[in-house]
C-alpha positions in Angstrom: -13.8 -13.7 -11.4 -14.3 -16.2 -14.4 -15.3 -18.9 -12.8 -17.4 -16.8 -11.2 -19.1 -15.2 -13.6 -19.4 -19.1 -15.7 -21.4 -20.3 -12.3 -24.0 -16.9 -12.3 -24.9 -17.9 -15.6 -25.9 -21.1 -15.0 -27.7 -20.2 -12.2 -29.8 -18.0 -14.5 -29.8 -20.1 -17.3 -31.6 -22.7 -14.6 -33.7 -20.3 -12.6 -35.0 -18.9 -16.6 -36.0 -22.5 -17.3 -36.8 -25.2 -14.9 -38.2 -28.2 -15.6 -41.6 -29.5 -15.3 -42.7 -30.8 -12.1 -44.4 -33.6 -13.5 -41.9 -35.5 -15.5 -38.8 -34.7 -12.3 -36.8 -37.7 -12.3 -36.2 -39.1 -9.0 -32.3 -39.1 -7.8 -31.9 -42.1 -5.2 -29.0 -42.4 -4.0 -24.5 -41.4 -4.1 -22.2 -43.9 -4.3 -18.2 -44.0 -4.7 -16.6 -47.1 -6.0 -13.0 -48.3 -7.4 -13.3 -49.1 -10.7 -9.9 -49.8 -13.5 -7.3 -47.2 -13.5 -10.3 -44.7 -12.0 -12.8 -43.7 -9.4 -16.3 -43.5 -10.2 -19.2 -41.3 -8.5 -22.7 -43.5 -9.1 -25.5 -41.1 -9.0 -28.7 -43.3 -9.1 -31.7 -42.3 -10.9 -35.4 -43.3 -11.8 -36.7 -40.7 -15.0 -35.4 -38.5 -17.2 -32.8 -36.0 -16.7 -30.2 -33.5 -18.3 -26.9 -34.0 -16.8 -24.9 -30.5 -17.0 -21.1 -30.4 -15.6 -18.4 -27.9 -14.8 -15.9 -27.5 -12.4 -14.2 -24.7 -10.5 -10.5 -24.2 -8.3 -9.4 -22.7 -5.4 -10.2 -25.5 -3.8 -10.6 -27.9 -6.8 -14.1 -28.7 -7.5 -16.4 -31.1 -9.8 -20.0 -30.0 -10.0 -22.8 -31.9 -11.9 -26.2 -30.2 -12.0 -29.5 -32.9 -12.5 -31.7 -30.6 -14.5 -35.7 -31.9 -14.2 -34.4 -33.9 -10.8 -35.4 -33.4 -7.6 -33.7 -35.7 -4.5 -35.7 -38.3 -2.7 -31.8 -39.9 -1.4 -31.3 -39.9 2.4 -29.2 -36.2 3.3 -25.7 -37.9 5.1 -22.5 -36.6 5.2 -19.5 -38.0 3.4 -17.6 -39.7 6.1 -14.2 -37.7 5.0 -12.3 -40.5 3.7 -9.6 -40.0 0.4 -11.3 -42.5 -2.2 -9.2 -42.3 -5.0 -8.2 -38.4 -5.0 -11.9 -37.4 -4.1 -11.6 -35.8 0.0 -15.6 -34.7 -0.1 -18.9 -35.4 -1.5 -22.0 -33.1 -0.8 -25.3 -33.2 -2.7 -28.3 -31.2 -2.3 -32.1 -29.8 -3.8 -30.7 -27.2 -5.5 -33.5 -25.3 -6.2 -36.3 -26.8 -8.1 -36.1 -29.2 -10.3 -31.6 -28.8 -9.8 -30.3 -31.7 -7.8 -26.7 -30.7 -7.3 -23.6 -32.8 -6.3 -20.5 -31.0 -6.0 -17.1 -33.4 -5.5 -14.5 -32.2 -4.2 -10.7 -33.7 -5.1 -7.0 -33.0 -4.5 -6.7 -31.6 -8.0 -8.3 -31.6 -10.8 -7.9 -34.1 -13.0 -9.6 -35.7 -17.0 -13.2 -37.0 -16.3 -15.8 -38.6 -18.2 -19.3 -38.8 -17.5 -21.4 -42.0 -18.8 -25.0 -43.0 -18.5 -26.8 -46.0 -18.7 -29.1 -48.5 -16.4 -30.5 -45.8 -14.7 -27.0 -44.4 -13.7 -24.7 -41.2 -14.4 -21.4 -42.5 -13.7 -18.5 -40.0 -13.2 -15.2 -41.5 -14.1 -11.8 -40.2 -12.8 -8.7 -41.1 -13.6 -6.9 -42.7 -10.7 -4.2 -45.1 -10.0 -5.0 -45.3 -6.0 -8.1 -47.8 -6.6 -6.9 -49.9 -3.3 -10.2 -48.3 -0.8 -13.4 -49.3 0.5 -16.6 -48.3 -1.4 -18.8 -46.0 0.5 -22.6 -45.5 -0.5 -25.7 -43.0 0.6 -27.8 -45.4 1.3 -25.2 -47.9 3.6 -24.3 -44.6 5.5 -27.8 -43.9 6.0 -28.8 -47.4 7.3 -26.0 -47.3 9.5 -27.7 -44.1 11.3 -31.2 -45.5 11.8 -29.6 -48.5 13.6 -27.9 -45.9 16.1 -28.8 -46.1 19.7 -32.8 -45.6 20.3 -31.9 -42.5 22.2 -32.2 -40.7 18.7 -35.9 -41.2 18.6 -36.1 -39.3 21.0 -34.4 -36.6 19.9 -36.7 -36.9 16.5 -39.3 -36.4 18.3 -38.2 -33.5 20.4 -37.0 -32.2 17.3 -41.2 -32.2 15.8 -41.8 -30.3 19.1 -39.8 -27.9 18.2 -40.2 -27.5 14.4 -43.9 -26.4 15.3 -43.0 -24.2 17.6 -39.9 -22.6 15.3 -41.7 -23.2 11.8 -40.2 -20.5 10.2 -38.3 -18.3 12.3 -39.1 -14.7 12.5 -36.6 -11.8 12.5 -36.3 -10.5 16.3 -35.5 -6.5 16.6 -31.7 -6.9 16.0 -32.3 -8.6 12.3 -31.5 -6.8 9.4 -32.9 -7.4 6.1 -30.6 -8.7 3.7 -30.1 -4.8 1.8 -29.6 -3.3 4.6 -26.3 -5.8 6.0 -25.2 -5.3 2.8 -25.2 -1.8 2.9 -23.6 -1.6 6.4 -21.0 -3.7 4.7 -20.3 -1.9 2.2 -16.8 -1.2 3.0 -15.7 -5.1 3.6 -17.5 -5.8 0.7 -14.8 -3.4 -1.4 -12.0 -5.3 0.3 -13.0 -8.7 0.3 -10.8 -10.9 -1.7 -13.5 -13.6 -1.7 -14.8 -15.3 -4.5 -18.4 -12.9 -5.9 -21.9 -14.2 -6.6 -24.8 -13.1 -8.5 -27.5 -14.8 -7.8 -31.5 -14.8 -7.6 -33.6 -15.6 -5.4 -37.7 -16.1 -5.3 -39.2 -17.8 -2.1 -36.7 -20.5 -2.3 -36.1 -22.9 0.7 -33.5 -21.3 3.2 -32.3 -25.2 3.2 -31.9 -25.1 -1.1 -30.1 -21.7 -0.2 -27.3 -22.9 2.1 -26.8 -25.6 -0.4 -26.0 -23.5 -2.5 -23.8 -21.7 -0.9 -22.2 -25.1 0.0 -21.7 -25.8 -3.6 -20.6 -22.5 -4.7 -18.0 -21.8 -1.9 -17.0 -25.5 -1.6 -17.2 -25.4 2.5 -19.6 -28.1 4.4 -22.2 -26.3 6.0 -24.8 -28.1 7.7 -28.2 -26.7 9.4 -29.4 -27.6 13.2 -32.0 -29.0 13.1 -35.6 -27.0 12.8 -34.4 -24.2 10.8 -36.7 -23.3 8.1 -37.5 -20.0 6.3 -38.4 -18.7 2.8 -35.8 -16.7 0.9 -36.2 -13.9 -2.0 -33.7 -11.6 -2.7 -31.0 -10.6 -5.6 -27.2 -10.3 -4.7 -25.4 -8.6 -6.9 -21.6 -9.4 -7.5 -21.4 -9.4 -3.2 -18.3 -11.4 -2.0 -20.1 -15.1 -1.0 -19.2 -15.0 2.8 -20.6 -11.7 3.3 -24.0 -12.9 1.3 -24.2 -15.9 3.1 -24.3 -13.9 6.7 -26.7 -11.6 4.8 -29.1 -14.4 4.3 -28.0 -15.6 7.9 -28.8 -12.2 9.3 -32.6 -11.6 8.0 -33.7 -15.0 9.5 -32.5 -14.4 12.7 -30.0 -17.0 12.4 -25.6 -16.9 12.7 -22.9 -19.1 12.0 -20.8 -21.5 14.4 -17.4 -22.7 12.8 -17.0 -26.3 14.6 -13.8 -29.1 14.3 -12.8 -29.5 11.0 -14.0 -26.4 9.6 -17.6 -27.0 9.2 -20.1 -24.4 9.1 -23.5 -24.7 11.5 -25.9 -22.6 10.7 -28.1 -21.9 14.2 -30.1 -19.7 15.7 -28.8 -17.0 17.3 -30.8 -17.1 20.6 -29.9 -21.1 20.7 -26.1 -20.2 20.6 -26.4 -18.2 23.2 -27.8 -20.7 25.3 -25.4 -23.0 23.9 -22.3 -20.7 25.0 -23.7 -19.8 28.4 -24.0 -23.9 29.4 -19.8 -24.6 27.6 -17.2 -25.2 29.8 -14.5 -22.3 29.4 -11.1 -22.5 28.8 -8.0 -20.3 29.9 -4.8 -20.5 28.0 -1.4 -18.4 27.9 -1.1 -17.8 24.0 2.6 -16.3 23.5 3.6 -12.8 21.7 6.8 -13.3 19.3 6.9 -9.5 17.4 3.7 -7.3 19.3 3.5 -6.0 22.5 0.8 -8.2 24.0 -0.8 -5.0 25.5 -1.0 -3.7 22.3 -3.4 -6.7 21.1 -5.5 -6.7 24.0 -8.4 -4.4 22.3 -8.1 -6.2 19.0 -8.7 -9.6 21.0 -11.0 -8.3 23.2 -13.6 -7.8 20.2 -14.0 -11.1 19.1 -15.0 -12.5 22.2 -18.1 -13.6 23.4 -19.6 -12.1 27.0 -17.8 -14.7 28.8 -14.3 -14.4 27.4 -12.2 -12.4 28.9 -8.4 -11.3 27.9 -5.7 -9.6 30.3 -1.8 -9.0 29.0 1.5 -10.3 30.8 3.8 -7.8 30.2 6.6 -9.9 32.1 6.3 -12.7 29.7 5.0 -10.6 26.7 1.6 -13.1 26.7 -2.1 -12.8 26.7 -3.9 -15.1 29.4 -7.5 -16.0 27.8 -10.2 -17.1 28.8 -13.0 -18.4 26.4 -15.7 -21.1 26.0 -14.2 -24.3 24.8 -15.2 -24.2 21.2 -14.2 -20.9 21.0 -10.8 -20.7 22.5 -8.8 -22.4 19.0 -10.4 -19.8 16.9 -8.8 -16.8 19.4 -5.7 -18.4 18.7 -5.3 -18.4 15.4 -6.6 -15.0 15.5 -3.9 -13.7 18.0 -1.7 -15.8 15.9 -2.8 -14.3 12.7 -1.9 -10.8 14.9 1.7 -11.5 16.1 3.3 -11.2 12.5 7.2 -10.7 11.8 7.0 -6.8 11.0 8.7 -6.4 7.6 12.0 -4.3 7.9 12.7 -1.6 4.8 16.2 -0.2 4.5 16.2 3.2 3.1 19.0 5.3 1.3 18.3 8.9 -0.1 21.1 10.5 -2.3 20.7 14.3 -1.4 22.8 16.0 -4.6 23.6 19.6 -4.7 25.6 21.4 -8.0 27.0 25.1 -7.8 28.1 25.8 -11.5 29.3 29.3 -11.5 30.7 30.1 -15.4 32.5 33.8 -15.8 33.0 35.5 -18.4 33.6 39.3 -18.7 35.2 41.3 -21.3 36.5 44.8 -20.6 37.3 48.1 -22.3 38.8 51.3 -21.4 39.8 54.1 -23.9 41.6 57.4 -23.6 41.4 59.8 -26.3 42.9 63.7 -26.1 45.9 66.1 -27.4 48.9 68.0 -26.2 47.1 70.7 -25.2 43.3 68.9 -23.7 42.8 65.6 -22.0 41.6 63.9 -19.4 44.3 62.8 -16.9 42.6 59.7 -15.1 43.8 56.9 -17.4 46.9 58.3 -19.1 49.2 59.9 -16.5 50.6 63.4 -18.6 53.7 65.2 -17.3 52.8 68.9 -16.0 55.2 71.3 -17.9 55.0 73.5 -14.7 57.1 71.6 -13.1 59.9 71.5 -15.8 63.7 72.0 -15.2 66.9 72.1 -17.0 68.4 69.1 -17.7 71.6 68.1 -19.3 70.5 65.2 -21.8 73.4 64.4 -23.5 75.8 64.3 -20.7 78.0 66.7 -21.8 77.8 69.1 -18.6 75.6 71.5 -20.2 71.8 71.6 -19.7 70.1 71.5 -23.0 66.3 70.7 -22.0 63.4 71.6 -20.1 61.8 68.0 -18.7 58.6 68.6 -16.1 59.4 66.8 -12.9 55.9 65.2 -12.2 52.3 64.6 -13.8 49.2 66.3 -13.4 47.1 64.7 -10.7 44.4 62.0 -11.8 41.5 64.3 -11.0 42.7 67.2 -12.8 41.1 67.6 -16.4 43.0 70.2 -19.0 41.2 71.8 -21.2 42.7 74.0 -24.0 40.4 77.3 -24.6 42.6 78.6 -27.8 40.4 76.8 -30.3 38.9 73.7 -31.6 39.9 70.4 -29.7 38.1 67.1 -28.4 39.2 65.0 -26.1 37.3 61.4 -24.5 37.6 58.8 -21.8 35.2 55.7 -21.7 34.7 53.1 -18.8 37.3 54.4 -16.7 36.0 53.2 -13.5 35.9 49.8 -14.8 37.6 47.1 -13.3 38.1 43.3 -13.9 39.3 41.8 -10.9 42.1 39.2 -11.8 41.9 39.8 -15.6 42.9 36.5 -17.9 43.7 39.2 -20.6 45.7 43.0 -20.5 46.1 44.5 -23.9 47.1 48.2 -24.5 46.9 49.6 -27.8 48.2 53.5 -28.6 47.7 55.0 -31.8 47.7 58.9 -33.2 45.2 60.1 -35.0 46.0 63.8 -36.4 46.7 65.4 -34.0 45.5 63.7 -31.0 46.5 60.7 -29.2 44.4 57.2 -28.9 45.0 54.6 -25.9 42.6 51.3 -26.0 42.8 49.4 -22.7 41.6 45.7 -23.1 40.6 43.2 -19.8 39.3 39.9 -20.4 38.4 37.0 -18.2 36.6 33.4 -18.5 36.2 31.5 -15.4 34.2 28.2 -14.5 33.8 26.8 -10.9 32.0 23.2 -10.4 30.9 22.4 -6.6 29.4 18.9 -6.8 28.0 17.7 -3.0 26.0 14.4 -2.6 24.9 12.9 0.3 23.7 9.2 0.9 22.2 9.1 4.0 21.4 4.8 4.5 18.7 4.2 7.5 16.9 1.2 8.5 13.3 1.1 10.0 10.4 -1.0 10.8 7.2 -0.5 8.9 4.9 2.0 10.2 7.5 2.8 12.4 9.1 6.7 11.8 13.3 6.7 12.1 15.7 9.6 11.3 19.1 10.4 10.6 21.4 13.5 11.5 24.9 14.0 10.4 25.7 17.5 11.1 27.0 20.4 12.9 25.4 22.7 15.7 26.3 26.2 15.1 26.4 29.0 17.6 24.9 32.5 16.7 25.8 35.0 19.0 22.8 37.6 19.5 23.3 40.8 21.6 20.5 41.9 23.9 20.7 45.5 23.4 17.2 45.4 25.8 19.0 44.2 28.4 21.0 47.8 29.4 19.3 50.0 31.6 20.4 53.1 32.0 23.3 53.5 30.1 25.3 51.6 32.9 24.8 48.0 32.4 26.4 47.0 29.2 24.4 44.6 26.3 24.0 41.1 27.6 25.0 38.7 24.7 23.9 35.1 24.7 24.1 31.9 22.7 21.9 29.8 20.4 22.5 27.2 18.4 21.1 26.0 15.1 21.5 22.5 13.4 23.1 22.1 10.0 23.8 19.1 8.0 22.2 16.4 6.3 18.9 14.9 7.8 16.7 12.0 6.3 13.5 11.2 8.5 11.0 8.2 7.1 7.8 6.6 8.0 7.8 3.5 5.4 4.9 0.9 5.1 5.2 -2.0 3.5 1.6 -2.7 1.3 -0.1 -5.8 1.1 1.6 -6.5 -2.8 4.9 -6.1 -1.3 5.3 -2.5 -2.5 6.8 0.6 -0.1 4.9 3.5 0.7 7.0 6.3 2.2 6.7 9.6 3.3 10.1 11.1 2.9 11.9 14.5 4.4 15.4 15.0 3.1 17.3 18.1 3.5 20.4 19.5 3.0 21.8 21.9 4.5 25.1 24.9 5.4 26.2 27.9 7.3 28.4 30.3 5.5 29.3 34.4 6.6 26.6 36.9 5.2 28.3 39.1 2.9 27.7 42.2 5.5 28.4 42.1 9.0 25.3 41.6 10.0 25.9 37.4 10.7 25.1 34.3 9.1 23.6 32.7 5.9 22.1 29.4 6.0 21.6 27.7 2.9 19.0 24.8 2.6 17.9 22.5 0.1 14.7 20.3 1.7 12.2 18.2 -0.2 8.5 16.8 1.6 6.8 14.1 0.0 4.9 10.8 -0.4 6.1 8.4 -2.4 4.9 4.8 -3.9 8.0 2.9 -5.3 8.8 -1.3 -5.7 11.2 -3.3 -3.9 14.8 -2.2 -5.1 13.1 0.4 -7.1 15.2 4.4 -7.1 12.6 7.4 -7.6 13.6 11.2 -7.6 11.3 13.1 -5.2 12.5 16.0 -6.3 15.2 18.9 -7.8 15.2 22.7 -8.5 17.4 24.4 -11.4 18.2 28.2 -10.5 20.0 30.7 -13.5 21.6 34.3 -12.2 22.6 35.9 -14.8 24.2 39.3 -14.9 
């Protein structure tokens, strides 16, 4: 983004103060020459110019702007040879008063710009100096010595230029703003370098040259392509902005061998495609199903193209014009990529902790003549008999033979008396401590029963299901039991004669993990997860079973190898 901003600022500055037309220097030639431990790009000039330079990365480029200059050198293409690390040189009249030279290099190195004797020399350090020099003038002379048929082509080109001086947009063309508006979503998702630029009645050739310099691509115009562009583009991907400009002029772009972009009229492209022979190619598909790729491939074919899926060999039979068959092949290979595999391990933890603390106190207060008989069983004097207590053979005492029943309460009506009973029916099951305390309080007896219990129970259930699946494929793992439940259908009995009919229904319990993962472009994993743990136990009353379920449904985004907690619930019950 920093690089694009710098370039946009440079464009604005160049447009804000264009040099006067009357003092423009002339760029006559561009050449590449070997020098001492360096390679030189020599720009032949006549007149005074201002030099500005900057570098761009991805791909590596050195850009030289000549302010106050106009291009008179012949427009020829570089021959493509690597000379001392220089892969390509492109130059054009970038805008009125500005000639831009773009030097594509293997890697950015230290460079020095010198001016002397009507030349601007760009010196780049290199050890590879064993190469033949190249000059735009020599390349132009070679073109001039081409077969005479070229003059015929030039004449026909002039006639065509008279007919198509400024291509008018057809009914299907869109303005730049309309095109960008329709492709707004593509603009948001595009990773291409963004450009901000303003044109005011700019020549179409200069606009295309500007896109070539910005993108580092080689872009050529078909003959007789002319036009004027007036528009303002702000922070748009360069390829989308380039297509918008071409669409507004009724033009399109055609990919040539070597990645060269050719700007051509839509009608000319259609006529060319109708005469080019078609080619049929068998493209094998490795990872995807061939039939699933047919709609996507069909969308990029021309009207003469066709695609058929062969399920036997899992291949696509593609028919397309020869100039586009390689692009379609590359498109299929781009779709047929290995699907990432995702391994998910879930952990379901269920902890049941029971902490019991109980303390019980029961007491009985009574007198010999008035009492409650529920806690302490007192003797019934009505059942007394004479008993020999000392063993001399003669009865000497009356001893009751049985107690009052627990539901009897004895009340003394002869005077003031007091009796009390507390928590007689409260009983602690399996107490850890039993204590009885008894004492006499005047004419009364007080008996106290103390019971205590403390118990801690801990149940820890951990389940760790693991599952592996492909990207965007749902997967499920289930480990558990199918519990039979008997169902009585009373309505099936008729007339009180036939017995009710019993059926059995099965309910699934156990550990269940369902997951659908998706690997994002930055290697994160987006998952839809369903984790469940269920069990069955008999109900507290005779009505069947109780199903206990812990379940979580969630959608989460995690990094590779990261652990995420998707949910939890703590229930506390105090009684």
